[in-house]
RODO-2510 file (C-alpha; in nm, 4 decimals, decimal comma):
residues 158
     n   res          X          Y          Z
     1     m    -0,0248     0,0337    -0,0068
     2     i     0,1074     0,3265    -0,0685
     3     i    -0,0593     0,6464     0,0406
     4     d     0,0504     0,9956    -0,0445
     5     k    -0,0140     1,3425    -0,2159
     6     i    -0,0986     1,3651    -0,5085
     7     e     0,1529     1,5987    -0,5727
     8     n     0,4216     1,3608    -0,4933
     9     f     0,3307     1,1518    -0,7697
    10     e     0,6548     1,2229    -0,9944
    11     i     0,9011     1,1062    -0,7001
    12     y     0,7505     0,7362    -0,7701
    13     p     0,9782     0,4878    -1,0521
    14     f     0,6575     0,3682    -1,2485
    15     g     0,6817     0,5387    -1,5747
    16     s     0,4445     0,6145    -1,8080
    17     t     0,1639     0,4566    -1,6856
    18     w     0,1983     0,5667    -1,3395
    19     k     0,2147     0,9711    -1,5747
    20     r    -0,0487     0,8624    -1,7721
    21     i    -0,2284     0,7840    -1,4581
    22     f    -0,1865     1,1060    -1,2861
    23     e    -0,2497     1,2938    -1,5827
    24     f    -0,6357     1,1749    -1,5840
    25     l    -0,6658     1,2451    -1,1992
    26     s    -0,5739     1,5774    -1,2914
    27     t    -0,8672     1,6277    -1,5479
    28     l    -1,1343     1,5242    -1,2969
    29     t    -1,3795     1,7988    -1,0916
    30     p    -1,6710     1,7690    -0,8693
    31     e    -1,8483     1,7870    -1,1901
    32     s    -1,7047     1,4904    -1,3486
    33     e    -1,9782     1,2424    -1,4506
    34     d    -2,0029     0,9317    -1,2694
    35     k    -1,9730     0,6809    -1,4682
    36     k    -1,7024     0,4243    -1,5861
    37     y    -1,3257     0,5921    -1,8142
    38     t    -1,1388     0,3877    -2,0641
    39     i    -0,8063     0,4794    -2,0136
    40     e    -0,6198     0,2262    -2,1543
    41     g    -0,8800    -0,0379    -2,2374
    42     d    -0,8975    -0,3336    -2,0206
    43     d    -0,5285    -0,2294    -1,8767
    44     i    -0,6409     0,0830    -1,7590
    45     f    -0,9629     0,2398    -1,6170
    46     a    -1,1250     0,4228    -1,3637
    47     i    -1,4900     0,4665    -1,2366
    48     v    -1,6109     0,7862    -1,0827
    49     m    -1,8897     0,6982    -0,7737
    50     s    -2,0673     0,9528    -0,4934
    51     y    -2,1936     0,8134    -0,2424
    52     e    -2,2260     0,8384     0,1973
    53     t    -1,9655     0,6948     0,3285
    54     s    -2,0682     0,4273     0,6082
    55     n    -2,0500     0,2655     0,9177
    56     p    -1,7569     0,0416     0,9076
    57     q    -1,9168    -0,2497     1,1877
    58     a    -2,1341    -0,3964     0,8850
    59     a    -1,8153    -0,3324     0,6767
    60     t    -1,6063    -0,6707     0,4681
    61     f    -1,2841    -0,5974     0,3268
    62     e    -1,1863    -0,7379     0,0097
    63     s    -0,8698    -0,7431    -0,2634
    64     h    -0,8047    -0,8065    -0,6181
    65     e    -0,5461    -1,0198    -0,7859
    66     k    -0,5916    -0,8564    -1,1563
    67     y    -0,5643    -0,5551    -1,0976
    68     i    -0,4121    -0,2321    -0,8396
    69     d    -0,6483     0,0108    -0,7150
    70     i    -0,5222     0,4332    -0,7095
    71     q    -0,8212     0,5655    -0,5017
    72     t    -0,8761     0,9493    -0,4011
    73     v    -1,1782     1,2098    -0,3093
    74     i    -1,2552     1,4165    -0,5508
    75     t    -1,5065     1,5856    -0,2838
    76     g    -1,5918     1,5086     0,0644
    77     q    -1,4003     1,2591     0,3149
    78     e    -1,3440     0,9134     0,3613
    79     r    -1,1917     0,6532     0,5651
    80     f    -1,0121     0,3523     0,4804
    81     e    -0,8589     0,0744     0,6804
    82     c    -0,6057    -0,1184     0,5042
    83     t    -0,4321    -0,4913     0,6791
    84     f    -0,2593    -0,7620     0,5074
    85     s    -0,5245    -1,0008     0,3301
    86     d    -0,3302    -1,3315     0,4667
    87     k    -0,4169    -1,2453     0,7936
    88     l    -0,7708    -1,2366     0,7948
    89     d    -1,0786    -1,4701     0,7292
    90     i    -1,2124    -1,4988     0,3657
    91     i    -1,6051    -1,4798     0,3420
    92     d    -1,6223    -1,5273    -0,0341
    93     h    -1,3632    -1,6559    -0,2305
    94     y    -1,1797    -1,5201    -0,5219
    95     d    -1,5037    -1,4468    -0,7767
    96     t    -1,2644    -1,4276    -1,1511
    97     k    -1,5290    -1,2042    -1,2824
    98     k    -1,5358    -0,9410    -1,0438
    99     d    -1,1749    -0,9544    -0,9429
   100     v    -1,2591    -0,9493    -0,5467
   101     t    -1,2239    -1,1710    -0,2543
   102     l    -1,4104    -1,0594     0,0771
   103     y    -1,2968    -1,0899     0,4433
   104     k    -1,4510    -1,0737     0,7725
   105     r    -1,3404    -0,7731     0,8884
   106     a    -1,0605    -0,7403     1,1784
   107     e    -1,1112    -0,6273     1,5346
   108     s    -0,7540    -0,5303     1,5292
   109     g    -0,4484    -0,4444     1,3656
   110     q    -0,5543    -0,2930     1,0849
   111     i    -0,4109     0,0969     0,9509
   112     c    -0,6894     0,3557     0,9242
   113     v    -0,5944     0,6705     0,6831
   114     d    -0,8733     0,9435     0,6345
   115     v    -0,8639     1,0236     0,3026
   116     s    -0,9208     1,3296     0,1253
   117     k    -0,8985     1,5602    -0,1523
   118     g    -0,5126     1,5897    -0,2830
   119     t    -0,4348     1,2459    -0,1286
   120     f    -0,4214     0,8993    -0,2786
   121     v    -0,3884     0,5363    -0,1550
   122     m    -0,2606     0,2784    -0,3459
   123     l    -0,3959    -0,1099    -0,3253
   124     y    -0,1722    -0,4198    -0,4442
   125     p    -0,3206    -0,7990    -0,4031
   126     h    -0,2046    -0,8415    -0,1057
   127     d    -0,3833    -0,5035     0,0854
   128     a    -0,7051    -0,6016     0,1801
   129     h    -0,9062    -0,2922     0,2169
   130     i    -1,2349    -0,1470     0,3172
   131     a    -1,3015     0,2004     0,1688
   132     g    -1,6234     0,4766     0,2066
   133     l    -1,6394     0,4631     0,5830
   134     m    -1,7337     0,7569     0,8112
   135     v    -1,4903     0,9693     0,9589
   136     g    -1,6137     1,0544     1,3360
   137     t    -1,9659     1,0045     1,3901
   138     e    -2,1753     1,1228     1,0570
   139     s    -2,1868     1,0219     0,7000
   140     q    -2,1537     1,2433     0,4797
   141     l    -2,1582     1,2195     0,0637
   142     v    -1,8130     1,1308    -0,1178
   143     k    -1,7447     1,1668    -0,4694
   144     k    -1,4432     0,9678    -0,5757
   145     v    -1,2503     0,7948    -0,8590
   146     v    -1,1237     0,4298    -0,8241
   147     v    -0,8850     0,3410    -1,0842
   148     k    -0,7949    -0,0189    -1,1659
   149     v    -0,4736    -0,0538    -1,3481
   150     k    -0,3390    -0,4457    -1,4430
   151     k    -0,1019    -0,5000    -1,1685
   152     e     0,1287    -0,6096    -1,4516
   153     l     0,1534    -0,2698    -1,5677
   154     l     0,3387    -0,1076    -1,2018
   155     e     0,5073    -0,4328    -1,1378
   156     t     0,7989    -0,3332    -1,2948
   157     i     0,9658    -0,0045    -1,2091
   158     c     1,1010     0,1201    -1,5169
***
């Protein structure tokens, strides 16, 4: 997992794919439509979505095998919980069509990160995560983007 400010993206040695992703992110505004955006076919795409943050007690962890997630908030603020997937009990085994494994929420040991505009979280296949959680006790409307990148495109340091 990488957590950083978007303005620092250039310090990471992931080459032209990485740069293209952050060029796309720079085009998004609060007025961007909630939908799927194709960046490079099925290799790189983004999903812009809006929702109310939720209570963590009902949430489940997830991880992905085929894609790396790069997530950032356009408006609002949400909490992420992250931990290593091998520390969790599986609820639903890997679904190849949805590229997701679901896990029981951990009672302890997870990292909590509050993400707002200007911050990104990059999640590798071994990073189980829950996004969309409330910061504090009040739910709020969040607009965010999840960029899905085939893991092979970012595995090799350029």
